[in-house]
N, C-alpha and C positions, 0 to 999 in steps of 0.2 A: 504495500499499499503505499502512495506518496501521498503527504499532506503539506498543505501551504498555507500561510497566514493570510487571509483575504482580506481588504478591506472595500466593504460593502458601501460605505459611504464615507462623506468627510462628517469629521465630530463626535465618533464613536469607536472604540475599541476593535481591533482586527480579531475576525472569529477564523478557526482552526478549521479545515475540512478538507476532505478527500480532494484531490487534483489529478487528471490522467498524467501518464509519462507521452510526451509525443512520441508516436511511432513513425513519422518521417520529418525531420530537420532540413532546413535550408544549406546550401554550400556555407555561406557564412554565420553558421548558426552552430552552437554545438549544447551537447547537455554535460551537467555539471552534478554529481553528488554531493552535496553540500555538507561540510565539516564546520564551518564557523560562519554567522553572518555576524556584521559591525553597522552599528548604528550612524545616521546621518542627520545632520537639522533636515535636511529635505525630508525623510522618509515623515519627520515627524510632522513638518507641514502639510505632507500629502495627507496624514492623518487626521487632521485639525481644521483644514483650510479649503475649501471647493475651489480650486481653482479652475478657472474657465478653459484649461485646454488639458484638465486629467478627464478622463471617463471613468467613470465605477461600475460594478466592482473589479478591483485590481488585486495585484499580488505586490505585495510593499517590497521594498528593496533595493539597493544597488550595489553593496560590496557584499560579495560572497566569496567563499575559498573550498575546495573540494579536491574531489581527486581528479587531477588534470594528467597530462602527459609530461610538464617537469616543473619543480617549484626549487628554488636554491636548496641545498643541504642544510645552511644553516637556520633556516626560516620555517615557522612552525605554522600550521593552517590558521592560528589565530593574529599571529603577527601579518600573516600576506593578506586577512583580511581588513586590516586598516591603512590600505594603500589604495584600493582603484579609486572610488570617488572623489578622493581627497587631492590626489596630486592629479590627474584629469582633471577636476576644478581649478587648482592653481595654474597647470600648465596652460588650459587655455587663456584663460585672464591674463598671464604673461606673454605669452608668446605667439596667440593669435594677432594675427593683420585687423582683426576686428577690434580687438581689444588694445593691450599696451605694443605689443609687435616687438619683442625683445627677442635677441638671437636665440636660438635654441642651445641649453648645457651639452659638453659632453665630457666625458673623462679627460681628454686633452687640456681641454682649457679651465678648468677647474681650480687650477693653482694662478692663470694669469688675471689679475684686476685690469679693470676698463676705469678705474676710478670715480666711475660714475655711481649715485646714490639709488636707492629704490626704497618707497616706504611699503612696509607689508604693515597693516595696521589689525592685531588681533593675531600676535604672532603665537601663541599658544594653541590656536583654535587647531582642527584637523587641517585646513585648508593651509592656514597660517605655518604651521610645524612643515610642511613640506615645499610651501613658498621659498620660504628662507634658506632650504638645502639647494632647492632649484635655480634660485638669484645667485649664489653663491658659487653653484656650479656652473653657470652663465657669466661669471667675473665682475657682479656687482656689488659693493657696500651696501649691507642691509640695515636699513633703522627700523624698529618695531616698535609697538608699542603691547603692554601687556601688564596685568597686575604686579605687584613686588613680590608675590610666593613664587611666580613662574620668572623671573630673570634671569637666573643661572640657568634653567632649563632652555631658555631662548637662545642665551648666548652657546650653550653649549652644542645648538643646532647649526651657532655660525653668524647671530646676530652681531653686527657692529656694534651698535650703540641702542640702547633700550631706555624709551620713557614710558612711566607708570601714567596708563589714561586716566585713574583715578582724581590724580593732581587736577587741581581747579585752572592751574595753566599749562596743560599738558599741550593743549594744539599750537599755542604760542612757542613752546619749547621744542615743539616737533618740527613748526615752520623756521624758526631759527636756524635749527641745525641742518636743515633740507638745503637753506639759499646759500649756503657754506661752498657748496659745490655744485654740478649739475644734476637733476633728477631725472629719471627715466619715467616717474610714474609712481602711482600709487594703488595698491592693491588690498582693499577695504575684504579681509578675511573671516570675518566675524562680526555680528551684531548690524547695527542698522548703519548705513552709508553717512550718515549725516558729518560725523568728525571728519573722515577722509576727503569730504568736499568743502568741509572748512577749512582744512589745511591747502587744500588746493586753491579756495579764493582767496587766502589772505598771502599766500605765495608771490616771490615776483618772477616765479617761472609759470611758464604755461604747462600745467598736470593733467593728464586723462587719468580718471579712476574706474578702474574695473571692481564692480561689488558683486559678493556672493548672494545677498540679499536686493528684493527688489530695490529702486531707486522710487521712492513716490515721487509723483509730481510737486514740483516747489523745494525738494529736499537739496536740489543743485542749485546752487546760485548764480546768478546771469555769469556767462563768461566759461562756467566750467563742465565739462563732459563727462557724465558718469552713467554709466550704463551697467547694468546687472551679466552676469556671464551667466550664457544660457547654452545648451545644447544648439545645434545647428547641423543641418546637411542629412535632412530625414531621419531615417532608422540608426544612422551611424554615428551615436553622440561623441562631440568632439573630435569629428575626423580630420580635423587640419591638423591637431596637435599630439595625437595620440599616438600614432606611427614614430616620432622622433620622441617621444617622451617611454612609453612601453618595450618599444622594438630596437630603440638606439641607447639612450643615455644608461636607463633605469636598470637592466638587465647588467650592464659592465660595472655600473657603479655599485649595486648589490653585490656583484662577485669580488669586489676588491674590497668591500669592505669600508665604502667612504659613501654609503649614504645609510641613515640611522632608518630604520622603522619608527615612527612617529605620526601621533602621541602613541604611547604605551597602551597595548590592548588590556583592558580590565574586563573580565568576563565575569557577567551576572551571575546569581548562584542559582537560579532556575535552567535546567537544561532543556534542551531540544525547544520545538517553535512556541511551547508555552515561556521560553523565556525572552522571547521577541518583544511583546508587549511590556516585562517588566522593564529591559531595556529601553525603549521607548518614554516609558514614563518616566525613569530617573532621567534621561536625556532631557526632557521638557523642562527639568527641575534646574538644570544649568551643569554642567562641566567644562572642565579646563584641561589641558596636557593632558588629556588620557582619553580612548576611545573605547564606547563601551561595546561589548564584543556578546553573543549570545553560542554557544557551541553546543553540539549535537549530542553528546554523551562526555 
């Protein structure tokens, strides 16, 4: 028997029920026997908010790992589950021509600095943790924001300058630092896009903002270009940047040990599909510097 967590409508908990295993799949599809599921803010959003482009019922989930042809020998299923959506979203916002349009990272350019800065707002989040590492590998100096308790964590990922978003003058501090050198853009990795838009507005430079959450009308001051990172290209999510990330830089960096599993997975106590709702409920209460994961057993 195969079971899935179905979301029948927005605003209610998911329901576990039987789902048939496809007997035929297309050339671009695979079937994975799942070992672990990782939770994303996007999953919680889809569960709670009736978005106009989402059709219910649907099976929740973006990040999974399971029985596949190959996984790095040093990586567990739970570690591997934290990567897919976080790094894909970070890479698309950073490297797609529709967003910041930065050059792709490679293992050979990781030690070569361009001398230019980038701001990652929310560096301890899932997207932020991966964005910091991708930007360092692409040769940029990273300025990031986080809470005081996560400062050493983001520095360990490669952040060069850390500011505390809880400071009353955090935006002014960040602007002053950015304007010391050339800044190539801003990635709002977590939270509402307001802080990043204000940084862009107050900076002497013209800075684009790529945000992981929707940019409400009026959130971006006049003259500031801010857009939500969103999948494009039909059925292939982030088709422009995934090949360079997953088939190019990431396998080499993982094999060399130069890329960290981040945030660290935290497995919820309830096993199986039943653990997914537990993890989603915990995610909605707020997490930082960790990725909630449900495992089969």
